[in-house]
C-alpha positions, -999 to 999 in steps of 0.1 A, spaced: 233 -198 -512 222 -180 -481 192 -190 -459 169 -163 -473 177 -176 -508 171 -212 -497 135 -204 -489 129 -190 -523 145 -220 -540 126 -244 -517 93 -228 -528 102 -229 -565 122 -261 -567 115 -287 -540 136 -312 -559 168 -292 -549 163 -304 -513 153 -339 -518 164 -350 -553 165 -386 -565 199 -401 -572 194 -395 -609 182 -359 -605 212 -351 -583 236 -366 -609 218 -349 -638 222 -315 -619 260 -319 -620 261 -331 -656 239 -303 -668 258 -277 -647 291 -287 -663 276 -289 -698 262 -253 -694 295 -241 -680 314 -255 -710 289 -241 -734 291 -206 -717 254 -207 -711 237 -188 -682 240 -207 -649 219 -204 -618 237 -195 -586 238 -232 -575 249 -243 -610 277 -218 -608 289 -232 -575 286 -268 -589 306 -258 -620 333 -242 -599 336 -274 -577 337 -296 -609 364 -273 -622 385 -282 -592 382 -319 -600 396 -325 -635 395 -362 -629 357 -360 -632 355 -339 -664 353 -368 -689 328 -386 -668 305 -355 -665 306 -351 -702 291 -386 -706 253 -386 -701 254 -423 -694 275 -416 -663 243 -409 -644 233 -445 -648 265 -461 -635 270 -474 -600 301 -465 -581 308 -491 -554 334 -485 -527 339 -523 -524 351 -521 -560 376 -493 -551 355 -467 -568 349 -432 -555 314 -419 -564 321 -386 -580 285 -375 -576 286 -382 -539 319 -364 -536 306 -333 -554 274 -334 -534 294 -333 -502 314 -304 -515 281 -286 -523 267 -293 -488 299 -280 -472 298 -249 -493 264 -242 -479 274 -250 -443 303 -226 -445 282 -198 -460 258 -199 -430 282 -213 -403 259 -244 -397 266 -263 -377 279 -236 -354 317 -235 -354 322 -252 -388 335 -220 -404 361 -215 -376 371 -252 -379 375 -248 -417 395 -217 -412 419 -237 -390 423 -262 -418 428 -234 -443 456 -220 -421 473 -254 -419 471 -258 -457 486 -223 -462 455 -209 -479 448 -240 -502 411 -238 -501 405 -272 -518 428 -291 -494 411 -275 -465 377 -284 -479 388 -320 -483 396 -321 -446 360 -310 -439 347 -334 -465 365 -364 -449 352 -354 -414 317 -351 -428 320 -385 -445 332 -401 -413 303 -385 -394 277 -397 -419 292 -432 -419 291 -433 -381 255 -421 -381 244 -447 -406 264 -475 -388 249 -466 -354 214 -457 -366 216 -424 -347 210 -388 -357 240 -369 -371 261 -355 -343 269 -319 -354 293 -313 -325 313 -345 -333 314 -334 -369 329 -300 -361 353 -316 -336 365 -339 -363 372 -310 -386 391 -292 -357 411 -324 -351 421 -326 -388 434 -290 -385 453 -298 -353 468 -331 -364 486 -315 -392 506 -292 -369 
């Protein structure tokens, strides 16, 4: 979604920009259900369904309406699929508008390293974003966009 479209969505659906945990989870579950049923999808639902399609390990979970109620705790060795997909969605938007500045070029460097494997390159960005968010939370500081982009660049360079 581009910035101009974001303003339209913001006016019509404020939940999209500040959803509760359950609303965010339900968005992915419903997007996947509609995709499988060949129902019409909004632009954002189409992106979500495409991302889910790249994660077959989540398909059964997203077919279970009770999944939205489960807790996924890292200390139990669990990856939260809803957080993972949400980060993918955020990165998709960041790349589409090159925000923070330089993120698209850093991603392109990861893409080059992964010989065009888009998903592998996106996972480099996702890991960098996750580290940046964790550091922000740990230190109680605002997100450092420059450090985030630099982490992505380092991921591309470390593979060479």
